[in-house]
C-alpha positions as YAML, in Angstrom:
chain: A
units: angstrom
residues:
- id: 1
  name: MET
  ca: [-127.58, 117.40, -30.39]
- id: 2
  name: SER
  ca: [-130.11, 118.58, -27.86]
- id: 3
  name: SER
  ca: [-133.05, 118.31, -30.25]
- id: 4
  name: ASP
  ca: [-134.69, 115.04, -31.28]
- id: 5
  name: ARG
  ca: [-135.69, 116.47, -34.66]
- id: 6
  name: PRO
  ca: [-133.52, 115.45, -37.62]
- id: 7
  name: LEU
  ca: [-131.30, 118.15, -39.01]
- id: 8
  name: GLU
  ca: [-132.22, 119.86, -42.25]
- id: 9
  name: GLY
  ca: [-131.18, 122.82, -44.36]
- id: 10
  name: GLN
  ca: [-128.27, 124.93, -43.17]
- id: 11
  name: ALA
  ca: [-128.04, 123.05, -39.86]
- id: 12
  name: LEU
  ca: [-127.46, 119.79, -41.72]
- id: 13
  name: ILE
  ca: [-124.83, 121.36, -43.96]
- id: 14
  name: LYS
  ca: [-123.01, 122.80, -40.94]
- id: 15
  name: GLU
  ca: [-123.10, 119.42, -39.18]
- id: 16
  name: VAL
  ca: [-121.66, 117.63, -42.23]
- id: 17
  name: CYS
  ca: [-118.84, 120.19, -42.43]
- id: 18
  name: ARG
  ca: [-118.18, 119.88, -38.71]
- id: 19
  name: ARG
  ca: [-117.99, 116.08, -38.85]
- id: 20
  name: ILE
  ca: [-115.64, 116.14, -41.84]
- id: 21
  name: ARG
  ca: [-113.37, 118.59, -40.01]
- id: 22
  name: VAL
  ca: [-113.39, 116.40, -36.90]
- id: 23
  name: ALA
  ca: [-112.54, 113.34, -39.01]
- id: 24
  name: ARG
  ca: [-109.68, 115.25, -40.64]
- id: 25
  name: SER
  ca: [-108.34, 116.29, -37.25]
- id: 26
  name: TYR
  ca: [-108.38, 112.64, -36.14]
- id: 27
  name: TRP
  ca: [-106.63, 111.75, -39.42]
- id: 28
  name: ASP
  ca: [-103.93, 114.35, -38.78]
- id: 29
  name: ALA
  ca: [-103.48, 112.97, -35.25]
- id: 30
  name: HIS
  ca: [-103.06, 109.42, -36.67]
- id: 31
  name: ASN
  ca: [-106.13, 108.24, -34.74]
- id: 32
  name: ASN
  ca: [-107.44, 105.99, -37.49]
- id: 33
  name: ALA
  ca: [-110.19, 104.24, -35.53]
- id: 34
  name: ALA
  ca: [-111.79, 107.52, -34.45]
- id: 35
  name: CYS
  ca: [-111.29, 108.96, -37.94]
- id: 36
  name: ARG
  ca: [-113.01, 105.95, -39.52]
- id: 37
  name: GLY
  ca: [-116.06, 106.31, -37.26]
- id: 38
  name: GLU
  ca: [-116.38, 110.06, -37.67]
- id: 39
  name: ARG
  ca: [-115.86, 109.82, -41.43]
- id: 40
  name: GLN
  ca: [-118.64, 107.24, -41.68]
- id: 41
  name: LYS
  ca: [-121.04, 109.50, -39.75]
- id: 42
  name: ALA
  ca: [-120.13, 112.43, -42.00]
- id: 43
  name: LEU
  ca: [-120.57, 110.31, -45.11]
- id: 44
  name: ASP
  ca: [-123.99, 109.07, -43.96]
- id: 45
  name: LEU
  ca: [-125.16, 112.65, -43.41]
- id: 46
  name: TYR
  ca: [-123.54, 113.80, -46.67]
- id: 47
  name: ASN
  ca: [-125.49, 111.18, -48.61]
- id: 48
  name: THR
  ca: [-128.78, 112.65, -47.33]
- id: 49
  name: LEU
  ca: [-128.02, 116.04, -48.91]
- id: 50
  name: THR
  ca: [-129.47, 117.18, -52.21]
- id: 51
  name: LYS
  ca: [-127.15, 118.15, -55.07]
- id: 52
  name: ALA
  ca: [-127.65, 121.85, -54.33]
- id: 53
  name: GLU
  ca: [-126.84, 121.31, -50.64]
- id: 54
  name: LYS
  ca: [-123.74, 119.25, -51.50]
- id: 55
  name: ASP
  ca: [-122.50, 122.19, -53.58]
- id: 56
  name: GLN
  ca: [-122.56, 124.33, -50.42]
- id: 57
  name: ILE
  ca: [-120.00, 122.07, -48.72]
- id: 58
  name: PRO
  ca: [-116.49, 123.53, -49.30]
- id: 59
  name: GLN
  ca: [-114.72, 121.67, -52.08]
- id: 60
  name: ALA
  ca: [-111.69, 120.79, -49.94]
- id: 61
  name: LEU
  ca: [-113.95, 118.98, -47.47]
- id: 62
  name: ARG
  ca: [-115.87, 117.16, -50.21]
- id: 63
  name: VAL
  ca: [-112.67, 116.00, -51.87]
- id: 64
  name: TRP
  ca: [-111.25, 114.69, -48.62]
- id: 65
  name: LEU
  ca: [-114.47, 112.89, -47.71]
- id: 66
  name: ARG
  ca: [-115.08, 111.22, -51.04]
- id: 67
  name: TYR
  ca: [-111.68, 110.56, -52.56]
- id: 68
  name: ARG
  ca: [-108.64, 110.84, -50.34]
- id: 69
  name: SER
  ca: [-110.15, 109.11, -47.36]
- id: 70
  name: GLU
  ca: [-111.72, 106.44, -49.60]
- id: 71
  name: LYS
  ca: [-108.19, 105.41, -50.56]
- id: 72
  name: TYR
  ca: [-107.47, 104.53, -46.95]
- id: 73
  name: PHE
  ca: [-110.90, 103.55, -45.60]
- id: 74
  name: GLY
  ca: [-112.65, 102.05, -48.64]
- id: 75
  name: ALA
  ca: [-114.19, 98.60, -48.86]
- id: 76
  name: HIS
  ca: [-111.10, 97.27, -50.66]
- id: 77
  name: ARG
  ca: [-108.99, 97.87, -47.52]
- id: 78
  name: THR
  ca: [-108.45, 95.26, -44.83]
- id: 79
  name: PRO
  ca: [-110.73, 96.08, -41.88]
- id: 80
  name: PRO
  ca: [-109.04, 97.04, -38.60]
- id: 81
  name: GLY
  ca: [-108.18, 94.22, -36.20]
- id: 82
  name: SER
  ca: [-108.26, 91.50, -38.86]
- id: 83
  name: ARG
  ca: [-104.58, 90.62, -38.76]
- id: 84
  name: SER
  ca: [-104.14, 87.14, -37.33]
- id: 85
  name: LYS
  ca: [-102.06, 86.44, -34.23]
- id: 86
  name: THR
  ca: [-99.95, 83.86, -36.01]
- id: 87
  name: LYS
  ca: [-98.64, 86.47, -38.42]
- id: 88
  name: LYS
  ca: [-97.79, 88.80, -35.54]
- id: 89
  name: GLN
  ca: [-96.03, 86.04, -33.64]
- id: 90
  name: SER
  ca: [-94.10, 84.74, -36.63]
- id: 91
  name: LYS
  ca: [-92.86, 88.25, -37.37]
- id: 92
  name: HIS
  ca: [-91.42, 88.57, -33.88]
- id: 93
  name: ARG
  ca: [-89.94, 85.07, -33.90]
- id: 94
  name: ARG
  ca: [-87.92, 85.92, -36.98]
- id: 95
  name: TYR
  ca: [-85.82, 88.41, -35.09]
- id: 96
  name: ARG
  ca: [-85.15, 86.27, -32.03]
- id: 97
  name: SER
  ca: [-81.74, 84.61, -31.78]
...
């Protein structure tokens, strides 16, 4: 963004749609870290919209943002990078002869 003013109105709606589409493209490319970050930015902007503005977001994008991606990125999921080294090492040791 070249402007320091916060987005509002149609510009904000377009930005939310753009960020959701970018997050979906990262999802399709199996780039989960980038998808997680872009999804969070989209969700933060989405939460600033009024009900009438939210209705202007295409339904497919809203569904992906709120439901499908929540299944994979919700608070109930293990955060990235939290797997311990001992588990990784023990998994590899199992297959050694």
